[in-house]
DSSP file (Angstrom, degrees, kcal/mol; ACC not computed):
  #  RESIDUE AA STRUCTURE BP1 BP2  ACC     N-H-->O    O-->H-N    N-H-->O    O-->H-N    TCO  KAPPA ALPHA  PHI   PSI    X-CA   Y-CA   Z-CA
    1    1 A M              0   0    0      0, 0.0     2,-0.1     0, 0.0     5,-0.0   0.000 360.0 360.0 360.0 132.0  175.8   24.6 -207.7
    2    2 A E     >  -     0   0    0      1,-0.1     4,-1.0    58,-0.0     3,-0.4  -0.410 360.0-108.0 -80.3 158.1  179.6   24.4 -208.3
    3    3 A K  H >> S+     0   0    0      1,-0.3     3,-1.0     2,-0.2     4,-0.5   0.902 120.0  51.0 -53.5 -48.0  181.3   26.6 -210.9
    4    4 A Q  H >4 S+     0   0    0      1,-0.2     3,-1.2     2,-0.2    -1,-0.3   0.839 102.3  62.0 -62.4 -32.3  181.8   23.7 -213.3
    5    5 A D  H >4 S+     0   0    0     -3,-0.4     3,-1.6     1,-0.3    -1,-0.2   0.782  90.5  68.3 -64.5 -26.0  178.1   22.7 -213.0
    6    6 A L  H X< S+     0   0    0     -3,-1.0     3,-1.4    -4,-1.0    -1,-0.3   0.804  90.2  62.6 -61.5 -28.9  177.3   26.1 -214.5
    7    7 A Y  T << S+     0   0    0     -3,-1.2    -1,-0.3    -4,-0.5    -2,-0.2   0.551  89.0  68.6 -75.4  -6.8  178.7   24.9 -217.8
    8    8 A N  T <  S+     0   0    0     -3,-1.6     2,-0.5    -4,-0.2    -1,-0.3   0.487  92.6  74.3 -84.1  -4.0  176.1   22.1 -218.0
    9    9 A V    <   +     0   0    0     -3,-1.4    -1,-0.0    -4,-0.2    25,-0.0  -0.945  53.9 176.4-116.0 124.5  173.5   24.9 -218.6
   10   10 A T        -     0   0    0     -2,-0.5     3,-0.1    35,-0.0    -3,-0.1  -0.925  26.4-139.9-123.4 105.6  173.2   26.8 -221.8
   11   11 A P        -     0   0    0      0, 0.0     5,-0.1     0, 0.0    23,-0.0  -0.355  27.1-105.3 -63.4 140.0  170.2   29.2 -221.7
   12   12 A P    >   -     0   0    0      0, 0.0     3,-2.3     0, 0.0     4,-0.5  -0.288  27.7-112.4 -63.5 152.5  168.2   29.4 -224.9
   13   13 A V  G >  S+     0   0    0      1,-0.3     3,-1.5     2,-0.2    40,-0.0   0.832 115.7  66.3 -53.3 -35.4  168.7   32.5 -227.1
   14   14 A S  G 3  S+     0   0    0      1,-0.3    -1,-0.3     3,-0.0     0, 0.0   0.680 100.7  49.3 -64.8 -18.0  165.1   33.5 -226.2
   15   15 A E  G <  S+     0   0    0     -3,-2.3    -1,-0.3     2,-0.0     2,-0.2   0.496  94.3  93.8 -98.2  -3.7  166.1   34.0 -222.5
   16   16 A R    <   -     0   0    0     -3,-1.5     2,-0.3    -4,-0.5    16,-0.2  -0.598  54.1-167.8 -90.7 149.8  169.1   36.1 -223.3
   17   17 A F  E     -A   31   0A   0     14,-2.6    14,-2.7    -2,-0.2     2,-0.2  -0.973  20.5-115.1-134.2 152.9  169.1   39.9 -223.4
   18   18 A K  E     -A   30   0A   0     -2,-0.3    12,-0.2    12,-0.2     5,-0.1  -0.502  42.0 -90.8 -84.5 152.9  171.6   42.4 -224.6
   19   19 A S    >>  -     0   0    0     10,-1.6     3,-1.9    -2,-0.2     4,-0.5  -0.436  36.8-133.8 -58.9 127.4  173.4   44.9 -222.4
   20   20 A P  T 34 S+     0   0    0      0, 0.0     3,-0.4     0, 0.0     4,-0.2   0.752 102.5  55.2 -63.0 -22.7  171.1   47.9 -222.4
   21   21 A F  T 34 S+     0   0    0      1,-0.2     3,-0.1     2,-0.1    -2,-0.1   0.582 114.5  37.4 -85.9  -7.5  174.1   50.3 -223.0
   22   22 A S  T X4 S+     0   0    0     -3,-1.9     3,-1.8     7,-0.1    -1,-0.2   0.245  76.2 111.0-126.8  13.3  175.3   48.5 -226.1
   23   23 A E  G >< S+     0   0    0     -4,-0.5     3,-0.8    -3,-0.4    -2,-0.1   0.817  80.4  53.5 -60.8 -29.0  172.1   47.4 -228.0
   24   24 A T  G 3  S+     0   0    0      1,-0.2    -1,-0.3    -4,-0.2     3,-0.1   0.532  90.8  77.7 -84.3  -1.9  172.8   49.9 -230.8
   25   25 A N  G <  S-     0   0    0     -3,-1.8     2,-0.9     1,-0.3    -1,-0.2   0.397  91.4-134.1 -87.6   4.4  176.3   48.6 -231.4
   26   26 A G  S <  S+     0   0    0     -3,-0.8     2,-0.3    -4,-0.1    -1,-0.3  -0.725  84.2  44.9  81.8-110.0  175.3   45.5 -233.3
   27   27 A S  S    S+     0   0    0     -2,-0.9     2,-0.3    -3,-0.1    21,-0.0  -0.528  78.6 136.2 -71.6 126.7  177.4   42.7 -231.8
   28   28 A C        -     0   0    0     -2,-0.3    21,-2.8    -5,-0.0    22,-0.2  -0.956  54.3 -65.1-158.4 177.3  177.5   42.9 -228.1
   29   29 A A  E     - B   0  48A   0     -2,-0.3   -10,-1.6    19,-0.2     2,-0.3  -0.397  40.8-157.4 -70.4 143.3  177.3   40.8 -225.0
   30   30 A T  E     -AB  18  47A   0     17,-1.8    17,-2.5   -12,-0.2     2,-0.3  -0.899   6.4-158.5-115.7 154.1  174.2   39.0 -224.0
   31   31 A F  E     +AB  17  46A   0    -14,-2.7   -14,-2.6    -2,-0.3    15,-0.2  -0.949  12.5 173.7-132.5 150.2  173.2   37.8 -220.6
   32   32 A A  E     - B   0  45A   0     13,-1.7    13,-3.2    -2,-0.3     2,-0.2  -0.985  32.2-110.0-151.4 149.8  170.9   35.2 -219.1
   33   33 A P  E     - B   0  44A   0      0, 0.0     2,-0.5     0, 0.0    11,-0.2  -0.516  19.5-147.2 -76.4 148.1  170.2   33.9 -215.7
   34   34 A I  E     - B   0  43A   0      9,-2.5     8,-3.2    -2,-0.2     9,-1.5  -0.984  22.6-168.8-114.1 119.9  171.2   30.4 -214.7
   35   35 A M  E     - B   0  41A   0     -2,-0.5     6,-0.2     6,-0.2     2,-0.1  -0.774  15.8-128.1-110.2 149.3  168.7   29.0 -212.3
   36   36 A D    >   -     0   0    0      4,-2.4     3,-2.2    -2,-0.3    -1,-0.1  -0.297  45.2 -85.8 -83.1 179.5  168.9   25.9 -210.1
   37   37 A A  T 3  S+     0   0    0      1,-0.3    -1,-0.1     2,-0.1    -2,-0.0   0.754 129.6  54.9 -58.9 -25.9  166.2   23.2 -210.0
   38   38 A G  T 3  S-     0   0    0      2,-0.1    -1,-0.3     1,-0.0    -3,-0.0   0.400 121.1-104.6 -90.0   2.7  164.3   25.2 -207.4
   39   39 A G  S <  S+     0   0    0     -3,-2.2     2,-0.4     1,-0.3    -2,-0.1   0.628  73.6 142.1  86.4  13.0  164.2   28.4 -209.5
   40   40 A K        -     0   0    0      1,-0.0    -4,-2.4     2,-0.0     2,-0.4  -0.716  58.6-112.8 -90.7 135.8  166.9   30.2 -207.5
   41   41 A L  E     +B   35   0A   0     -2,-0.4    -6,-0.2    -6,-0.2     3,-0.1  -0.542  46.6 160.1 -67.1 123.3  169.4   32.4 -209.4
   42   42 A V  E     -     0   0A   0     -8,-3.2    19,-0.7    -2,-0.4     2,-0.3   0.480  57.4  -0.7-123.3  -9.7  172.9   30.6 -209.2
   43   43 A G  E     -BC  34  60A   0     -9,-1.5    -9,-2.5    17,-0.2     2,-0.4  -0.978  59.1-117.1-168.6 174.4  174.8   32.1 -212.0
   44   44 A I  E     -BC  33  59A   0     15,-2.4    15,-2.7    -2,-0.3     2,-0.4  -0.995  18.5-148.6-129.0 129.1  175.0   34.4 -215.0
   45   45 A F  E     -BC  32  58A   0    -13,-3.2   -13,-1.7    -2,-0.4     2,-0.5  -0.832  12.0-166.6 -95.1 134.7  175.6   33.3 -218.7
   46   46 A M  E     +BC  31  57A   0     11,-3.3    11,-2.8    -2,-0.4   -15,-0.2  -0.985  19.4 158.1-121.0 123.3  177.4   35.8 -220.9
   47   47 A G  E     -B   30   0A   0    -17,-2.5   -17,-1.8    -2,-0.5     2,-0.5  -0.546  41.6 -94.4-127.7-167.1  177.4   35.2 -224.6
   48   48 A D  E >   -B   29   0A   0      3,-0.4     3,-0.7   -19,-0.2   -19,-0.2  -0.970  19.2-148.2-118.9 126.4  177.8   37.0 -227.9
   49   49 A S  T 3  S+     0   0    0    -21,-2.8    -1,-0.1    -2,-0.5   -20,-0.1   0.814  99.8  46.6 -65.2 -31.2  174.7   38.3 -229.8
   50   50 A Q  T 3  S+     0   0    0      1,-0.2    -1,-0.2   -22,-0.2     3,-0.1   0.654 121.6  35.6 -83.8 -17.9  176.3   37.7 -233.2
   51   51 A N    X   +     0   0    0     -3,-0.7     3,-1.8     1,-0.1    -3,-0.4  -0.564  66.4 165.4-133.6  65.7  177.4   34.1 -232.4
   52   52 A P  T 3  S+     0   0    0      0, 0.0    -1,-0.1     0, 0.0    -3,-0.1   0.664  72.0  62.2 -62.3 -17.6  174.8   32.7 -230.1
   53   53 A D  T 3  S+     0   0    0     -3,-0.1     2,-0.1    -6,-0.0    -2,-0.0   0.606  77.3 107.9 -86.5 -10.1  176.1   29.1 -230.5
   54   54 A I  S <  S-     0   0    0     -3,-1.8    -6,-0.2    -6,-0.2    -3,-0.0  -0.401  84.6-112.7 -66.4 145.4  179.5   29.9 -229.0
   55   55 A L        -     0   0    0      1,-0.1    -1,-0.1    -8,-0.1     2,-0.0   0.827  48.4-164.9 -51.5 -41.1  179.9   28.4 -225.6
   56   56 A G        -     0   0    0    -11,-0.1     2,-0.4   -46,-0.0    -9,-0.2  -0.245  24.3 -70.8  80.7-178.0  179.9   31.7 -223.7
   57   57 A V  E     -C   46   0A   0    -11,-2.8   -11,-3.3    -2,-0.0     2,-0.5  -0.943  34.3-153.6-122.2 139.9  181.1   32.3 -220.2
   58   58 A R  E     -C   45   0A   0     -2,-0.4     2,-0.4   -13,-0.2   -13,-0.2  -0.959  14.0-170.3-114.5 130.9  179.4   31.3 -217.0
   59   59 A L  E     -C   44   0A   0    -15,-2.7   -15,-2.4    -2,-0.5     2,-0.1  -0.932  21.4-127.6-119.4 141.6  179.9   33.3 -213.8
   60   60 A T  E  >  -C   43   0A   0     -2,-0.4     4,-2.7   -17,-0.2   -17,-0.2  -0.391  40.6-102.2 -73.3 165.5  179.0   32.5 -210.3
   61   61 A L  H  > S+     0   0    0    -19,-0.7     4,-2.5     1,-0.2     5,-0.2   0.926 123.4  49.7 -60.5 -44.2  177.0   35.4 -208.6
   62   62 A P  H  > S+     0   0    0      0, 0.0     4,-2.3     0, 0.0    -1,-0.2   0.906 111.8  49.6 -59.7 -38.5  180.1   36.6 -206.6
   63   63 A E  H  > S+     0   0    0      2,-0.2     4,-2.6     1,-0.2    -2,-0.2   0.938 111.8  47.8 -64.6 -45.4  182.2   36.5 -209.8
   64   64 A F  H  X S+     0   0    0     -4,-2.7     4,-2.9     1,-0.2     5,-0.2   0.920 112.1  48.9 -62.1 -44.4  179.6   38.5 -211.7
   65   65 A V  H  X S+     0   0    0     -4,-2.5     4,-2.8     2,-0.2    -1,-0.2   0.902 111.4  49.5 -63.4 -42.4  179.2   41.1 -209.0
   66   66 A A  H  X S+     0   0    0     -4,-2.3     4,-1.6    -5,-0.2    -1,-0.2   0.910 113.1  47.2 -61.7 -43.7  183.0   41.5 -208.8
   67   67 A M  H  < S+     0   0    0     -4,-2.6     4,-0.5     2,-0.2    -2,-0.2   0.939 114.8  45.8 -63.1 -47.2  183.3   41.9 -212.6
   68   68 A A  H >< S+     0   0    0     -4,-2.9     3,-1.0     1,-0.2     4,-0.3   0.906 112.0  50.3 -64.7 -43.0  180.4   44.4 -212.6
   69   69 A D  H 3< S+     0   0    0     -4,-2.8     3,-0.3     1,-0.2    -1,-0.2   0.806 114.8  45.3 -63.9 -30.2  181.7   46.4 -209.7
   70   70 A G  T 3X S+     0   0    0     -4,-1.6     4,-2.3    -5,-0.2     3,-0.4   0.401  79.8 103.8 -94.8   2.5  185.1   46.6 -211.3
   71   71 A M  H <> S+     0   0    0     -3,-1.0     4,-2.8    -4,-0.5     5,-0.2   0.861  78.3  55.2 -55.7 -40.5  184.0   47.5 -214.8
   72   72 A G  H  > S+     0   0    0     -3,-0.3     4,-2.1    -4,-0.3    -1,-0.2   0.918 110.5  44.8 -59.1 -45.8  185.0   51.2 -214.4
   73   73 A D  H  > S+     0   0    0     -3,-0.4     4,-2.3    -4,-0.2    -1,-0.2   0.878 111.8  53.1 -66.4 -37.8  188.5   50.2 -213.4
   74   74 A I  H  X S+     0   0    0     -4,-2.3     4,-1.7     2,-0.2    -2,-0.2   0.933 108.9  49.5 -61.0 -46.3  188.7   47.7 -216.3
   75   75 A R  H  <>S+     0   0    0     -4,-2.8     5,-3.3     1,-0.2     4,-0.3   0.911 110.2  50.8 -60.0 -43.0  187.6   50.4 -218.8
   76   76 A K  H ><5S+     0   0    0     -4,-2.1     3,-1.7     4,-0.2    -1,-0.2   0.928 106.3  54.9 -60.6 -45.4  190.3   52.8 -217.4
   77   77 A R  H 3<5S+     0   0    0     -4,-2.3    -1,-0.2     1,-0.3    -2,-0.2   0.858 110.9  45.2 -58.2 -36.6  193.0   50.1 -217.8
   78   78 A F  T 3<5S-     0   0    0     -4,-1.7    -1,-0.3    -5,-0.1    -2,-0.2   0.421 118.0-113.8 -86.1   0.3  192.1   49.7 -221.4
   79   79 A G  T < 5       0   0    0     -3,-1.7    -3,-0.2    -4,-0.3    -2,-0.1   0.814 360.0 360.0  72.7  31.1  192.0   53.4 -221.9
   80   80 A L      <       0   0    0     -5,-3.3    -4,-0.2    -6,-0.2    -5,-0.1   0.418 360.0 360.0-103.8 360.0  188.2   53.5 -222.6
């Protein structure tokens, strides 16, 4: 599945889950798997728990892994 094809998929709110580290913060990121027709994980949906109708972001698996692996450095850059 190509990156642009991921935007053809909007997982239902019932399939989304909040980041376990920010569930108590009210508004936070939600995540959902994007599967291909064969049931294989091909991408990750990231949305907003307070605004579930907003388009959200779709990441390929390599993009998601790179973002997750770099989260510590991203937090440092923002002084968090």
